[in-house]
C-alpha positions in Angstrom: 11.7 -8.8 0.8 11.4 -11.6 3.2 12.0 -11.7 6.9 12.2 -9.1 9.7 15.8 -8.1 9.1 15.4 -7.3 5.4 12.1 -5.4 5.8 13.3 -3.5 8.9 16.6 -2.6 7.3 15.0 -1.4 4.1 12.5 0.9 5.9 15.1 2.1 8.5 17.4 3.2 5.7 14.6 4.8 3.7 13.1 6.7 6.6 16.3 8.0 8.2 17.1 11.2 6.3 15.3 10.3 3.1 11.8 11.0 4.4 12.4 14.5 5.6 9.3 16.6 4.6 7.2 13.6 3.6 3.7 13.2 4.8 1.8 9.9 4.5 -2.0 9.5 4.8 -3.4 6.0 4.9 -7.1 5.4 4.4 -8.7 2.0 5.0 -11.1 1.3 2.2 -12.4 -2.1 3.2 -11.7 -4.9 5.6 -12.8 -8.5 4.9 -12.3 -11.5 7.1 -11.2 -14.9 5.7 -11.5 -16.3 9.3 -12.0 -14.6 12.7 -8.2 -14.2 13.0 -7.3 -13.5 9.3 -8.1 -10.1 7.6 -7.6 -8.7 4.2 -7.5 -4.9 4.2 -7.6 -2.7 1.1 -6.1 0.8 1.5 -5.3 4.0 -0.3 -2.1 5.7 0.6 -1.2 9.2 -0.4 2.4 10.4 0.0 3.3 14.1 -0.3 6.9 14.9 -0.7 8.5 18.1 0.5 8.3 19.7 -3.0 4.6 19.1 -3.2 4.8 16.0 -5.3 1.8 13.7 -4.5 1.7 10.0 -5.2 -1.0 7.5 -4.5 -0.8 3.8 -3.9 -3.5 1.2 -3.6 -2.6 -1.5 -1.1 -3.7 -5.0 -0.1 -2.7 -6.0 3.4 -2.9 -9.5 5.0 -3.2 -9.5 8.8 -3.4 -12.2 11.4 -4.5 -12.0 15.0 -2.4 -13.7 17.7 -2.9 -13.3 21.4 -5.1 -10.2 21.0 -2.7 -8.3 18.7 -3.0 -7.9 14.9 0.2 -8.6 12.9 0.9 -7.7 9.3 1.9 -10.8 7.3 2.1 -9.3 3.8 1.6 -6.0 2.0 1.3 -5.4 -1.7 1.2 -1.8 -3.0 0.5 -0.6 -6.5 1.0 3.0 -7.8 -2.2 4.7 -8.8 -1.9 7.0 -11.9 -4.3 9.3 -13.6 -5.3 7.9 -17.0 -5.5 10.1 -20.1 -9.1 11.4 -20.5 -9.4 9.6 -23.9 -8.3 6.2 -22.4 -10.8 3.4 -22.3 -10.6 -0.2 -21.2 -12.7 -1.0 -24.4 -10.4 0.8 -26.8 -7.9 -1.2 -28.9 -8.0 -5.0 -29.2 -10.1 -7.2 -27.0 -8.2 -9.2 -24.4 -9.8 -12.5 -23.4 
């Protein structure tokens, strides 16, 4: 999505009625500064649905500071899944 109207419209539709019973916890893992007014923030987000379904996302946020306020420029979220106990990054063929 690009632009305020698209982002706001999407979240407004998702949160009005669809989010009943949802609980979201956001934990900041790390904050790094590319410059005094540009920050990269890594987060973990846990969402619990009304039925007890729990999902976790790992996020990377890009923020800028303007006139004493921090603004979100971009967010990228990736679902976090439990891997099977027998899974290994070293199993199978090598990827180089």
